[in-house]
C-alpha positions in Angstrom: 5.9 11.2 16.9 4.7 9.1 13.9 7.7 8.1 11.8 8.2 6.2 8.6 8.4 3.0 10.6 4.6 3.2 11.1 4.1 2.9 7.3 6.5 0.0 7.1 4.8 -1.9 9.9 1.4 -1.2 8.5 2.5 -2.4 5.1 4.2 -5.4 6.6 1.2 -6.5 8.6 -1.0 -6.2 5.5 1.4 -8.4 3.5 1.5 -10.9 6.4 -2.3 -11.2 6.4 -2.2 -11.6 2.6 0.3 -14.4 3.1 -1.9 -16.2 5.7 -5.0 -15.8 3.6 -3.2 -17.2 0.5 -1.8 -20.1 2.5 -5.3 -21.2 3.5 -6.9 -20.7 0.1 -7.0 -24.3 -1.1 -8.4 -23.3 -4.5 -5.1 -21.7 -5.4 -2.8 -24.1 -7.3 0.2 -22.1 -6.0 -0.9 -21.1 -2.6 2.5 -22.0 -1.0 4.4 -19.8 -3.5 1.9 -16.9 -2.9 2.2 -17.2 0.8 6.0 -17.4 0.7 6.3 -14.4 -1.5 4.1 -12.0 0.4 5.3 -13.5 3.7 9.0 -12.6 2.9 7.9 -9.2 1.8 6.2 -8.8 5.2 9.4 -9.8 6.9 11.3 -7.2 4.9 8.9 -4.5 5.9 8.7 -5.3 9.6 12.2 -6.4 10.6 14.3 -5.4 7.5 16.3 -2.9 9.6 17.5 -5.8 11.8 18.4 -8.1 9.0 21.4 -6.1 7.7 22.5 -5.8 4.1 23.4 -9.4 3.7 20.1 -10.7 5.2 18.0 -8.3 3.1 20.1 -9.4 0.0 19.2 -13.0 0.7 15.6 -12.1 1.1 15.5 -10.3 -2.2 17.2 -13.3 -3.9 14.5 -15.5 -2.4 11.7 -13.3 -3.8 13.4 -13.3 -7.2 13.6 -17.1 -7.1 9.9 -17.5 -6.2 8.8 -15.1 -8.9 11.2 -16.3 -11.5 10.1 -19.9 -11.2 6.4 -18.9 -11.6 5.3 -19.7 -8.1 2.7 -16.9 -7.9 -0.7 -16.9 -9.5 -4.2 -15.7 -8.9 -6.6 -18.3 -7.4 -9.7 -19.1 -9.6 -13.1 -17.7 -8.6 -13.9 -15.0 -6.1 -14.9 -12.4 -8.6 -18.0 -10.4 -7.8 -20.6 -10.9 -10.6 -21.1 -8.0 -12.9 -24.8 -7.7 -12.1 -24.0 -7.5 -8.4 -21.4 -4.8 -9.0 -24.0 -2.8 -11.1 -26.6 -3.1 -8.4 -24.2 -2.0 -5.6 -23.0 0.9 -7.7 -26.6 2.1 -8.3 -27.4 1.7 -4.6 -24.5 3.5 -3.1 -24.0 6.1 -5.9 -21.3 8.7 -5.4 -20.4 7.4 -2.0 -17.9 5.0 -3.7 -16.2 8.0 -5.2 -16.1 9.8 -1.9 -14.3 6.8 -0.4 -11.6 6.9 -3.1 -11.2 10.7 -2.7 -10.6 10.4 1.1 -7.1 9.0 0.5 -5.7 11.9 -1.5 -7.6 14.5 0.6 -6.1 13.2 3.8 -2.7 12.9 2.2 -2.8 16.5 1.1 -4.2 17.8 4.5 -1.8 15.7 6.5 1.2 16.9 4.5 0.5 20.5 5.5 -0.7 19.7 9.0 2.4 17.7 10.0 4.7 20.4 8.7 2.8 23.2 10.5 2.4 21.4 13.8 5.7 20.1 14.9 6.0 16.9 17.0 3.0 15.0 15.4 4.9 13.3 12.6 8.3 13.3 10.9 8.0 16.3 8.6 10.3 14.8 6.0 7.9 11.8 5.6 4.7 13.8 6.1 3.2 12.9 2.7 3.8 9.2 2.9 2.6 9.0 6.5 -0.5 11.0 5.6 -1.2 8.7 2.7 -1.1 5.6 5.0 -3.4 7.3 7.4 -5.7 8.2 4.5 -6.0 4.6 3.5 -7.0 3.6 7.1 -9.6 6.3 7.3 -11.1 5.5 3.9 -11.2 1.8 4.9 -12.9 2.6 8.2 -15.5 4.9 6.4 -16.2 2.2 3.8 -16.6 -0.5 6.4 -19.0 1.6 8.5 -21.2 2.4 5.5 -21.1 -0.7 3.4 -20.8 -3.3 6.2 -19.0 -6.0 4.2 -17.7 -9.2 5.8 -14.7 -8.3 8.0 -12.2 -10.1 5.8 -13.6 -9.1 2.4 -11.4 -6.1 1.8 -8.3 -8.1 2.7 -9.4 -11.0 0.6 -10.0 -8.8 -2.4 -6.7 -7.0 -1.9 -4.9 -10.4 -1.7 -6.5 -11.6 -4.9 -5.6 -8.3 -6.7 -1.9 -8.6 -5.6 -1.8 -12.3 -6.6 -3.0 -11.2 -10.0 -0.4 -8.5 -10.3 2.3 -10.7 -8.8 6.0 -9.7 -8.8 5.3 -6.5 -10.7 3.8 -5.0 -7.5 7.3 -4.6 -6.1 9.1 -3.7 -9.3 9.3 0.0 -8.5 11.1 -0.6 -5.3 13.5 -3.1 -7.0 14.3 -0.7 -9.8 14.8 2.2 -7.5 17.3 0.2 -5.6 19.0 -0.7 -8.8 19.4 3.0 -9.6 21.1 3.5 -6.2 23.4 0.6 -6.9 24.3 2.1 -10.3 25.0 5.5 -8.8 27.3 4.0 -6.2 29.1 2.0 -8.8 29.9 5.1 -10.8 27.7 4.4 -13.8 26.6 8.0 -13.9 30.2 9.2 -14.4 30.8 6.7 -17.2 27.6 7.7 -18.9 28.5 11.4 -18.4 31.8 10.9 -20.2 30.1 9.2 -23.2 27.4 11.8 -23.4 29.9 14.7 -23.0 31.6 13.7 -26.3 28.3 14.1 -28.1 27.3 17.5 -26.7 28.6 20.6 -28.5 31.0 22.6 -26.3 29.2 25.3 -24.4 25.8 24.3 -25.7 23.2 24.7 -22.9 20.4 23.4 -25.0 22.4 20.4 -26.0 23.1 19.5 -22.4 19.4 20.0 -21.5 18.3 17.8 -24.5 20.8 15.1 -23.4 19.5 15.2 -19.8 15.8 15.0 -20.9 16.3 12.3 -23.5 18.6 10.4 -21.2 16.0 10.4 -18.4 13.4 9.0 -20.8 15.7 6.4 -22.4 17.2 5.2 -19.1 13.7 5.0 -17.7 12.6 2.8 -20.7 15.6 0.5 -20.1 15.3 0.3 -16.3 11.5 0.6 -16.1 11.5 3.3 -13.4 12.3 7.0 -13.4 13.5 6.7 -9.8 16.2 4.3 -11.0 17.2 6.5 -14.0 17.4 9.7 -12.0 20.6 9.1 -9.9 22.4 8.0 -13.1 21.4 10.9 -15.2 21.9 13.4 -12.4 25.4 12.2 -11.9 26.1 12.1 -15.7 24.6 15.4 -16.9 22.3 17.1 -14.3 24.9 17.9 -11.6 28.2 18.5 -13.5 26.7 20.3 -16.5 23.2 21.8 -15.8 23.7 22.7 -12.2 27.5 23.3 -11.6 28.6 24.5 -15.1 25.5 26.4 -16.2 24.1 27.4 -12.8 20.7 25.8 -13.3 18.0 25.7 -10.5 18.3 22.2 -8.9 14.6 22.1 -8.0 13.4 22.8 -11.5 15.9 20.4 -13.1 15.1 17.6 -10.7 11.3 18.0 -10.8 10.9 18.4 -14.5 13.6 15.9 -15.2 11.6 13.3 -13.3 8.6 14.2 -15.5 10.8 13.6 -18.5 11.6 10.2 -17.1 8.0 9.4 -16.5 7.4 10.0 -20.3 9.7 7.0 -20.7 7.6 5.0 -18.3 4.7 5.4 -20.6 6.6 3.7 -23.5 8.3 0.7 -22.0 7.2 -2.8 -21.1 9.8 -2.7 -18.3 7.3 -0.6 -16.3 5.2 -3.8 -16.1 3.1 -2.7 -13.2 1.9 0.3 -15.2 1.8 -1.1 -18.8 1.6 -4.9 -18.8 -0.5 -5.6 -15.7 -3.4 -3.4 -16.8 -3.4 -5.1 -20.2 -3.6 -8.5 -18.4 -6.3 -7.4 -16.0 -8.4 -5.9 -18.8 -7.7 -9.0 -20.9 -6.6 -7.0 -23.9 -5.7 -8.9 -27.1 -2.5 -7.0 -27.5 -0.3 -7.1 -24.3 1.3 -3.9 -25.5 -1.9 -2.1 -26.2 -1.5 0.2 -23.2 1.9 1.3 -24.4 0.7 1.9 -28.0 -2.1 4.1 -26.7 0.3 6.2 -24.6 3.1 6.9 -27.0 1.2 9.7 -28.7 1.0 11.5 -25.4 4.5 10.6 -24.1 6.5 12.0 -27.0 5.0 15.5 -27.1 5.0 15.7 -23.3 8.7 14.8 -23.3 9.5 17.6 -25.8 7.6 20.1 -23.6 9.4 19.0 -20.5 12.8 19.4 -22.1 11.7 22.9 -23.3 10.5 23.8 -19.8 13.9 22.8 -18.3 15.6 25.0 -20.8 13.3 28.0 -20.2 12.8 27.9 -16.5 15.9 26.4 -14.9 18.4 29.0 -16.1 
């Protein structure tokens, strides 16, 4: 049976190759920092289960130290000229789009297949496993048709990750922070503070507090997955689900969407909002956020309304 360990090992091997390629790239002024960062991440993915909490904690601190001291950067050169890109796009046409669509198609098909046919893969992780398999299939199809140099996809992937830098692992870090906050009882403290502001017996007030809280905590923490355990413990579970009998699936799903509205409006979600601005060389580093606020606010209002209408 294929388990989540397959995904971790695949990701770990990929990061290990990135580390080796970065180490041997003498054009990079910070090749040792790049290699150390992605190498430590590879160690975490491959043998993290055997390191224990203390060992993984030290590894995270090492990653923070490398990134915090600015030891990661993108090596100069290596870009494919614009005229070459245009020529290749004209030659291969829609095939490039087909390669990109293979990944979500396989992820969707595998999610249903692994749940219908027991024993093939862990049904609880069917989507993530299918996504990893989809990446491998898309890569194989692209390699067979385009016939690039064997290391070219890995080299370009490494260069992209070096450009993104520490922000590439920010979602995992912030999700872990949310779990730490939940264990530390932050949700109960926040719930006590919010409870004083909600009118007694007001279902809409509790719904509004939950939706706005998801968006605001996401803006502070940079990730809806980090905000979710805090707001669920503060408002979602004690008020919306236990007191008012709300549907947990609706509250959780739409609540996450409310949190994602906060993602659109915060620089803390650096991998979504700051990295694209840097890659596109926008004059305003917050240009992506400014363009998204007009969508995020109405969408947040609609999500809060949907929780109120459909969860009770």
